[in-house]
N, C-alpha and C positions, 0 to 999 in steps of 0.2 A: 504494500500500500504506500510505501515511502515514495515511489516513483510516480504516484498518481498526481496529475496536474489539477486536482480539485482542491479547493480551499474553502473553509468555513470562516466567514468574516463577520465579526461583531459590528453591526451598523447602528449607530446612535441617532442618525439623522443629521449629524453635524458635519462641518467641513472636513475634518481629518479622516473619519472613517469613509466618507463619501469619496474623497480623493484616493484613499487606499483602494477602494473598489475599482476605480478607473485604472490605477496603476497596475493592479493585479491582472485585470482583464487585458490590458495592453501587453503584459508580459506573457500572455498565453494561458493563464489559469482559468479554469471553469469555476466561477465564484458563486457561492451560495451565501446569501446574507441572512443573519439572524439578529433581530432586535429584541433585547431583553427589556421586559417591563419590570424595572426595579422599584422606581418611585416616580409618581406623577405629580409634580408640584402644581398645586391648585387644580388638580384634575386634568391638566392639559395633556392631550395625546397628539399634539401637532408633530412631535418627533416621529411618531409611528407613521403618520401620513407622509412625512418627508422621506423617510427611509423606503417606504413602499414605492413612492413615486420615482425615486432615483433608481431603484431596482428595476422597475418596469421600463424606464427609459434606457437603461443599460442592457436590458434583456437578460437579467440574471434572476435566479430563483430567490425567493425571500420568504422567511417564516418569522413568526413572533413567538416568544417564550415568556410566559407569565411567571416571574420570580419574585413577585411583590411580597408574598408571605414569608419566604425564607430570607429575603432582604431585610424585612422589618425585624424578624427574629434575630438574625445574626449580626446585622450592621447597625440598624437604627437603635435597637435595644442596647447593644454594646456601647454605642455612642453616648446614650443617656447614662448608662450605668457608670461609665468611666468618669464623666463629669460629676456625677453624684458621689463618687468615691474620692473626689478631689484630684483626679488624674486628668491628663490631656490625651484624648483619644486620637487615633489615626485611621479613620474609617476608610479612606481611599486605599491605604496600604492593605488593610484587612480584606477589603472587597476584591482587589486585584489578585492577591495571592491565594485566597482561600475560597472565593466565590466565582468571580467573573471568568478567569482563565480556566479553572477546573471545570466549570459548567460548560464553557465553550468546547472543551475536550470531550466531555460526556456526550454532548449533542452530536459532535463530529463522529464519535465512535458509533453512535446509533445510525448515522447516515452512511457509514463506511468511508468517511473522509479523513485523510491523514493530516493535512496542513491546517493550521489555525492562524488567524490574523485579526488585527484590530488597527485603529488609527493612532496607536501609541507612537510617540517620538522617541524611539530607542533603536539600537542595533544589537546584533549578537555576533559572537565569534566562537569557533571551535578551537580549543587549545588543549593539547595533551589528553584528548579523549573526552573533554567536558565542554559543555556549552556555557558561555558567560554572556550576560547582558552588558552592553557597552553604551556610553552616552550617545545621544543623537548629534548629528551635524549642527542642528540648531540648538545651541546650549541654553538659550532662553526658554525653549519649549521642552527640553530634555525631561523625560519622565522616569528615568532609570531608578531614581530614589524610591519609587513606590513598588518595585518589582523584585526586591531582594529575597523574597520567600518562595519564588517559583522553583519547582522541581525539574530535574533533567528531562523527565518524560513529557513535560509541557514545553520546555525550552527547545528541545529537539524539533518539535513540530511547528514552531513559530515562524511565520513570514512577516517581516516588518518593513513594509515599503516606505513608511514615512520617516524612517531613521536617517535617510540620506537627503531629505528635503527640508527646507526652511518653511516656516508658516507663510511668509509672503509669497514664496514660490508655489506653495500649495494653492493659495487663493488665485494666483495668476494661472496656474494649470487648469483649474476649474473654469475660470472665466474664458480662457482661450478656446475651450471646448463647448462653450455655450451654456454652461451651468451657472447662470448669474446668481441664483439664490444660494447655491452651495458656496460660491466664492465670497459672499458677503455675510455669511452666518456669523453671529457674535460668538466669541470664545466663552466657554462655560467658566464660571468663577466659583471657587470655594467648593464646599460639599454639596452634592447634587440635591439633597433633601432640605438643606437650609443654606442657600448660596450667599446670603447676606450676613445675618447675625445669628449665631447659634443660640444666643441668650433668649431671644423671643421664642424660638422653636422649643427650647428646653422648658421654659415656663408653661407653654401651651401643652406640651407633651406630658409633663409631669401632672399637671392639673387634670388632664383628660383621661389618663390611663392608670393612675395610681389608686390602689385599693387599701393598702395597709398604712395605718397612721404612725407606726413606730419606725423612724428612720434607721434604727439599728437592725431591723429585720431584713435579711437578705436571702433570697432563694437562689442558690447556685446549683448549676448542673454541669458537672465535669464531663458527662458522657456525650453532651451535644446531640441528644436523641432527636431524630427527625427523619422523615422519608428521604430527605436530601442530605443526610448526614455525611455521606461519602464525598460530597462536593465541597464541604466547607470546613471540615475539621482541621484546624491548624496545629496539629501535633498536640502539645500539652496546654493549649489555650483553654481556660475555664470561662464559661459563659455564666453571667449572673443575670437572672431574669428581672426585668423592671416591674416589681410589685411592691414598692414601698415609697418612701420619700414624700408623702402627701403634705407634710408640714416642713419640709427641709429647705425650701427656697424662701427664706425670710430674713429679716434683719439680724445682722451679727456684728461682731466687733473687729475693726482694724486694730492691730497691735503693732508696736515696734519690737525690735529684737529682744528687748528686756522685759517684754510682757506688758508694757504700759499702753493704756487705751489711747488711740488716736482719734477715731471717728467711727460712725456706724456705716456698715455696708449693706448691700441689698440681698446678700445670701451667697455663701461660699462657692456654689457651683458656677456662679457667673464671672469667676475670675480664673486666670491661668498664670502659671509660673512665668515670671519675666514681664508681666503686664505693667505698663506705665500709664497709658491713656485710658480714659473712661473710669477712673477710680472715683470720681466725684468729690475729690478733696483738693484743697489748695494749701500746701505746707511751705510754699516759697523755697522748696528744694525738691529735687527729683527723687522719687521713691518708686520701688518696683515690688511686685508680689514675689516674696521669697518662699513662703510656705503656706499651704492650705490645710486646715484642720477640720475635717468633716465632723468629727465627734462633738466638737464644741462650737461649730459654725464660726470659726475665727480665721482671719487672714492676716499673715505677718508681712509687714512692709519693711523694706530696707534699702540702703544705697546700692547702686549697681555692683560695686566691688564686692559686696557681701554675697552676691549670687554667683561669684566665680568658683568653679570647682576644677579639680585636677583628675577626677576619676568618676566612673559610673559603672553600674552593673546591669547587664541585660538578661532578660528571660526570653523564652520562646524564640530562640535564635536559630538561624540557618546559615551555614557556610557551604558554598559550592565545593571548595577544597580546603579543608582545615590547614593543610600544610602550607598554603599560600598566605595564611593569616596569622595563625597562632605563633607568638614569640617574635614576630618580625617588628622592627622598630620604624618602619617606613609606611605603615598603613594610614590611609586617610579615612577619618570618620566624619559623617555628616549627620546632623540631627535636624537640619532644615532643608527644605526643598531647593532653595537657591542661596547663593552668595554666602556660604559658610563652609569651611572645611578645616579640620584640625588633624595634626598627626598624632598617632597613638600607638601603643603596644597592647595587644589583646592576648589574654590567657583564660584558661578555664578554671573556675574555682572548684573546691572540693564538693560543693553542692550542685555542680553541673551548670552553673551560670557563667556568663562571659564577663570577665573583669576588663574594663577599658581604662588603661592608664594614659591620660592625656599628656602631651609634651608641652602644651601651653594652656593657660586657663581658658575655660569656656563658660559663658554665662547662660543662665536660664535653661538648665537641664531639667526637664519636667518628666516625672514618672508618667508612663503611658505613651510617651512619644516613641517614634521609631528612630533607630540609628542604623545607618547604612555604611558599609566599608568598601573602599575603593583602593586600587593600586594599578599603576601602569594602564590606566584607561579601562580597567575591568571592574564591574560590580561583583564583589566577592561574597556578599551576604549581608546580614543585618540581624536585628532583634528589637525587642521592646524594652525600653528603659524601666527597670524596676526601682532603682534608687541611685 
């Protein structure tokens, strides 16, 4: 099946996956498009119509797949749970590694199709028998940071036509071929189910879906039982079901590092480590969120220098080849999508976690965030920051 020229392409209805369809078709592939129904903001299904219309115009097969229930259970609930635990979630990383790409592979297997594709701006290489994601030509659009958890059985099958193209070139490519709507589509911003401000979403979600009044009550399910369990289980990730917190988003105390009261805040889930803007206070000096204490609904503020750290510990990690990472002193670690990289040395602790010793201080390391490792242009793996 590897020599098959058929490919299953995830089509969102946006510019990138639409141009990917054109490029794959031009390269001689028989493209089948699938549009996932993950979350429909304000009930809009325009993206489905756009994907179908493009498929019809290109003369390619197209199907839809309703994944709204599993997306809510695995991604949206996780997103809320993490903020309610005082952590900073990474829903796009979780979705790509444990839902979107594995689901694409499952559907392709059912159709007898080997190759998988999307509109992601990344590339891949084969080195010493292993496949690695590498950054895209367009570094401003590069999405490699989100894909550190993909397994070899998925990487092997990936076709990544957008990795060699810049976003302006993609828009021009569509326009030159008469696809005016495709060429002028707006870029998606932020998390798909709350693209603007997660705080408003969180307030509404917790109010609408919570049943238990005690914020200490947590229902955790380590087995991730579901009909679609095989698609989304990220190794040892534990899912906590959102069934609490009905009184958790409420007024609490801002404290300084010595525990002195500074001011009142709107509720600890509405703040993230490293945050400076939107605190609603004026101290005539810059302060940042250093610590979040869910048990007491307190948020500690401090000068930026107090947020500097020289180490962090990762759980739920994945390395493509441990020998390329562990013990080396020239690994680059990123905890932010853009414009940040620090050198580090990575080792495994006695508890099976990854210890990351930084070579220079890094500020605003937030539990729950992702960390990705790079060297010589290769994405080597990553994990979730525990502390």
